[in-house]
C-alpha positions as a printed NumPy array, in Angstrom:
array([[131.999, -11.381, 113.164],
       [132.462,  -9.338, 110.127],
       [130.164,  -6.615, 109.125],
       [129.444,  -8.584, 105.794],
       [128.369, -11.721, 108.055],
       [126.09 ,  -9.654, 109.861],
       [124.309,  -8.388, 106.87 ],
       [123.782, -11.844, 105.716],
       [122.123, -12.788, 108.839],
       [119.672,  -9.626, 108.602],
       [118.518, -10.434, 105.106],
       [117.811, -13.951, 105.891],
       [115.704, -12.859, 109.07 ],
       [113.781, -10.817, 106.652],
       [113.105, -13.333, 104.1  ],
       [111.68 , -15.7  , 106.602],
       [109.308, -13.037, 108.429],
       [105.776, -14.55 , 107.815],
       [103.794, -12.547, 105.233],
       [ 99.84 , -11.67 , 105.738],
       [ 97.64 , -13.133, 103.281],
       [ 93.754, -13.01 , 102.959],
       [ 93.491, -16.562, 104.257],
       [ 95.391, -15.901, 107.303],
       [ 93.547, -15.954, 110.511],
       [ 91.334, -13.199, 111.533],
       [ 93.501, -12.212, 114.531],
       [ 96.451, -11.337, 111.73 ],
       [ 94.26 ,  -9.572, 109.414],
       [ 92.669,  -5.728, 109.097],
       [ 88.984,  -5.745, 108.491],
       [ 88.071,  -4.758, 105.   ],
       [ 85.141,  -2.113, 104.726],
       [ 82.5  ,  -3.019, 102.586],
       [ 82.332,  -0.661,  99.298],
       [ 79.684,   1.761,  99.258],
       [ 76.47 ,   0.964,  97.384],
       [ 75.088,   3.42 ,  94.933],
       [ 71.936,   5.443,  95.797],
       [ 68.866,   4.02 ,  93.859],
       [ 67.436,   5.785,  91.358],
       [ 64.599,   7.877,  91.253],
       [ 62.19 ,   8.537,  88.761],
       [ 62.219,  11.884,  87.166],
       [ 58.592,  13.179,  87.516],
       [ 57.223,  14.722,  84.265],
       [ 56.658,  18.779,  83.998],
       [ 54.038,  19.786,  86.526],
       [ 52.06 ,  22.809,  86.84 ],
       [ 53.127,  23.242,  90.37 ],
       [ 56.862,  22.289,  90.111],
       [ 58.216,  24.62 ,  92.156],
       [ 55.901,  23.892,  95.293],
       [ 55.835,  21.364,  97.958],
       [ 52.361,  20.309,  97.548],
       [ 51.819,  16.502,  97.634],
       [ 51.352,  14.362,  94.231],
       [ 48.079,  13.536,  95.161],
       [ 45.496,  15.523,  96.446],
       [ 44.154,  14.312,  99.898],
       [ 40.447,  15.261,  99.046],
       [ 38.04 ,  13.298,  96.784],
       [ 36.851,  14.339,  93.512],
       [ 33.729,  16.658,  93.855],
       [ 33.089,  17.594,  90.563],
       [ 29.976,  18.689,  88.154],
       [ 29.187,  18.288,  84.665],
       [ 26.862,  19.943,  82.338],
       [ 25.726,  18.945,  79.018],
       [ 26.353,  21.025,  75.623],
       [ 22.803,  21.844,  75.166],
       [ 23.309,  23.715,  78.391],
       [ 25.454,  26.317,  76.774],
       [ 23.968,  29.277,  74.706],
       [ 24.232,  28.864,  71.039],
       [ 26.207,  25.7  ,  70.991],
       [ 24.252,  24.571,  68.209],
       [ 25.768,  27.259,  66.188],
       [ 29.157,  26.608,  67.292],
       [ 31.518,  25.647,  64.435],
       [ 32.207,  21.726,  64.246],
       [ 35.867,  21.941,  65.844],
       [ 34.576,  23.745,  68.706],
       [ 31.512,  21.874,  69.254],
       [ 34.125,  18.797,  69.299],
       [ 36.636,  20.471,  71.72 ],
       [ 33.584,  21.219,  74.351],
       [ 31.943,  17.663,  74.024],
       [ 35.367,  15.966,  74.717],
       [ 36.038,  18.627,  77.657],
       [ 32.563,  17.742,  79.079],
       [ 33.33 ,  14.385,  78.657],
       [ 36.343,  14.472,  81.184],
       [ 34.033,  16.041,  83.983],
       [ 31.886,  12.891,  83.924],
       [ 35.017,  10.631,  84.902],
       [ 34.955,  11.86 ,  88.22 ],
       [ 38.405,  13.045,  88.285],
       [ 40.225,  14.678,  91.448],
       [ 42.393,  17.4  ,  91.327],
       [ 46.004,  15.739,  91.291],
       [ 49.06 ,  17.754,  91.407],
       [ 51.516,  16.559,  88.747],
       [ 49.243,  14.569,  86.586],
       [ 47.936,  14.795,  83.062],
       [ 46.647,  11.061,  82.717],
       [ 43.183,  10.51 ,  83.923],
       [ 43.997,   6.624,  84.562],
       [ 45.771,   7.881,  87.645],
       [ 42.652,   9.216,  89.211],
       [ 42.867,  12.878,  88.503],
       [ 44.915,  15.531,  86.685],
       [ 46.501,  19.42 ,  87.761],
       [ 44.924,  22.247,  85.832],
       [ 47.807,  22.343,  82.547],
       [ 47.88 ,  18.777,  82.888],
       [ 44.002,  18.645,  81.95 ],
       [ 44.361,  20.978,  79.074],
       [ 47.362,  18.984,  77.908],
       [ 45.501,  16.123,  77.91 ],
       [ 42.307,  17.463,  76.025],
       [ 44.284,  19.179,  73.285],
       [ 46.878,  15.945,  72.739],
       [ 43.883,  13.659,  72.65 ],
       [ 42.345,  15.951,  69.791],
       [ 45.477,  15.756,  67.888],
       [ 47.427,  19.144,  69.116],
       [ 50.439,  17.603,  70.034],
       [ 52.623,  20.618,  70.158],
       [ 50.844,  22.155,  72.878],
       [ 53.202,  22.35 ,  75.942],
       [ 52.558,  20.775,  79.547],
       [ 53.099,  23.939,  81.64 ],
       [ 50.69 ,  26.84 ,  82.183],
       [ 53.093,  29.603,  81.262],
       [ 54.311,  27.903,  78.334],
       [ 51.087,  27.483,  77.013],
       [ 50.469,  30.976,  77.157],
       [ 53.903,  31.488,  75.346],
       [ 52.774,  28.911,  72.93 ],
       [ 49.692,  30.847,  72.409],
       [ 51.612,  34.417,  72.014],
       [ 53.966,  32.665,  69.205],
       [ 51.259,  31.083,  67.178],
       [ 48.223,  33.33 ,  67.862],
       [ 47.565,  36.327,  70.269],
       [ 47.251,  36.954,  74.064],
       [ 44.592,  39.644,  75.137],
       [ 45.716,  41.313,  78.276],
       [ 43.536,  42.191,  80.747],
       [ 45.71 ,  44.008,  83.518],
       [ 43.826,  45.491,  86.643],
       [ 40.27 ,  44.655,  84.737],
       [ 37.542,  44.428,  87.371],
       [ 34.595,  42.478,  85.321],
       [ 33.919,  40.314,  82.464],
       [ 31.717,  43.461,  81.238],
       [ 35.004,  45.413,  80.474],
       [ 35.998,  46.105,  77.045],
       [ 38.942,  44.172,  77.637],
       [ 36.624,  41.158,  77.481],
       [ 35.048,  42.27 ,  73.954],
       [ 36.89 ,  39.846,  71.989],
       [ 36.541,  36.543,  74.511],
       [ 35.277,  33.769,  73.058],
       [ 34.079,  30.002,  73.643],
       [ 37.146,  27.736,  73.276],
       [ 39.781,  30.394,  74.376],
       [ 42.254,  29.918,  76.904],
       [ 42.086,  31.389,  80.041],
       [ 45.436,  32.601,  82.292],
       [ 45.723,  33.537,  85.737],
       [ 48.847,  34.757,  87.694],
       [ 49.376,  34.48 ,  91.473],
       [ 47.244,  31.729,  91.775],
       [ 50.148,  29.961,  94.012],
       [ 53.854,  31.223,  94.883],
       [ 56.393,  29.814,  92.033],
       [ 60.11 ,  29.619,  93.578],
       [ 61.356,  28.813,  90.022],
       [ 61.41 ,  31.9  ,  87.458],
       [ 58.939,  32.044,  84.614],
       [ 59.154,  33.65 ,  81.576],
       [ 55.814,  34.543,  81.714],
       [ 53.957,  34.749,  85.248],
       [ 51.127,  32.402,  84.585],
       [ 50.243,  29.963,  87.223],
       [ 46.666,  28.195,  86.026],
       [ 45.005,  27.802,  82.944],
       [ 41.465,  26.682,  81.967],
       [ 39.229,  26.873,  78.736],
       [ 36.018,  29.271,  78.31 ],
       [ 33.09 ,  27.251,  77.297],
       [ 30.491,  30.26 ,  76.853],
       [ 27.439,  31.313,  78.644],
       [ 24.842,  28.988,  80.243],
       [ 21.231,  29.015,  79.08 ],
       [ 18.522,  30.469,  81.039],
       [ 21.103,  32.859,  83.459],
       [ 23.65 ,  33.838,  81.06 ],
       [ 26.526,  33.019,  83.481],
       [ 29.929,  32.47 ,  82.053],
       [ 31.121,  28.9  ,  82.298],
       [ 34.688,  27.515,  81.871],
       [ 36.398,  23.998,  81.684],
       [ 39.718,  22.503,  83.819],
       [ 40.915,  21.36 ,  87.005],
       [ 40.82 ,  23.12 ,  90.524],
       [ 40.814,  22.462,  94.195],
       [ 38.529,  25.661,  95.494],
       [ 36.804,  27.045,  92.302],
       [ 33.144,  26.755,  92.488],
       [ 30.131,  26.013,  90.568],
       [ 26.701,  27.519,  91.497],
       [ 28.399,  28.529,  94.695],
       [ 29.442,  25.076,  95.598],
       [ 33.614,  24.623,  95.791],
       [ 34.527,  21.902,  93.751],
       [ 37.656,  19.354,  93.569],
       [ 38.872,  17.999,  90.39 ],
       [ 38.276,  18.171,  86.496],
       [ 34.751,  19.905,  86.437],
       [ 33.014,  22.816,  85.044],
       [ 33.045,  26.147,  87.017],
       [ 31.786,  29.688,  87.322],
       [ 34.018,  32.447,  86.083],
       [ 34.401,  35.207,  88.515],
       [ 37.612,  37.251,  88.385],
       [ 39.901,  37.455,  91.496],
       [ 38.655,  40.1  ,  94.103],
       [ 40.598,  43.521,  94.693],
       [ 43.51 ,  42.874,  96.831],
       [ 43.863,  39.215,  96.132],
       [ 47.238,  37.842,  95.363],
       [ 45.729,  36.068,  92.037],
       [ 45.202,  37.981,  88.826],
       [ 43.624,  37.083,  85.753],
       [ 46.217,  37.794,  83.274],
       [ 44.413,  37.233,  80.163],
       [ 42.835,  35.09 ,  77.462],
       [ 44.001,  33.664,  74.01 ],
       [ 42.353,  31.948,  70.966],
       [ 43.886,  28.587,  70.066],
       [ 46.221,  28.649,  66.874],
       [ 44.535,  28.207,  63.91 ],
       [ 46.803,  25.324,  62.987],
       [ 45.261,  23.733,  66.555],
       [ 41.617,  24.107,  65.012],
       [ 42.52 ,  22.366,  61.955],
       [ 43.85 ,  19.471,  63.749],
       [ 40.582,  19.155,  65.969],
       [ 38.93 ,  16.214,  64.238],
       [ 39.72 ,  17.688,  60.71 ],
       [ 38.156,  21.068,  61.762],
       [ 39.23 ,  24.628,  59.921],
       [ 38.726,  26.782,  62.842],
       [ 37.232,  29.864,  63.492]])
C-alpha cells in the first residue's frame, strides 16, 4: 500500500467518527454545571445615628416614656411663637409611646433614635436642610449659627451655660464608640425645653434608651432630666447651639428669636 493510500484511509476514518452533541445520551456527554445566580440585592439603610455600631435595628425593649404639657415649663407663655410651636410639636411626639429604635426617623415604625427624632421634628416644621446624623447636625449649626463649647464643665451653673436658651440643640460626645471617623466627635443630640415650674429643674426632649426623668429610666421619645455626665464617664457634654435664624423663619412662619 502506498503512503498516499494510507493517508486517504486515515482521513476517511476521522470523518466517519461520531460527534458528541447535546442530544446524545448522558453516558456520552459531560455534565454542564448550572450558571451561578446573582446574590439578592440588599436595601441600603438610611443614614442612622449609630451607623458604626452593631446594635440591632429595633430596640428589644418596649417604650417607657414620659410627657409633660407646655404649661409645666417656666415662662412658656412668653416664649416667641416659633419656639412655642417647636416645643408643642416636640411634646406631641412624647405622647405617641415611641420606643428608642436604632436607625429610624419615622414614628410610623414605632420608634426613633436620637438624631432621627430631631431630624423628623425639624423636617415636619419645614426645616428641610437639617442633616440626619448628630455630628452633621452639629456641623450644620456651626456653619449657619454658632456652637457654645462646654469642655470640662461640671454643672449647668457654670458661666459656659450663660447663653443657653430654650430651643437650643444639645450635643454629647462619647455616648457610644464609633468605628467610623467623624469630623466632629458628636454622638448624641437633644433639644433644651427650659425649666420646670415648681422645682426649676431643666428638662430636655429627644430619644434615649437609658436617660431618666424624675429618677425613672426612660426608653423612647420622651422628656428627660438634664444632668451632665459624671466625672470619669466616657461621655461628655460637648456643647449647645441655637437653631439657625433661617430655621426659625421656616417654623410655622416664625421670625426666630
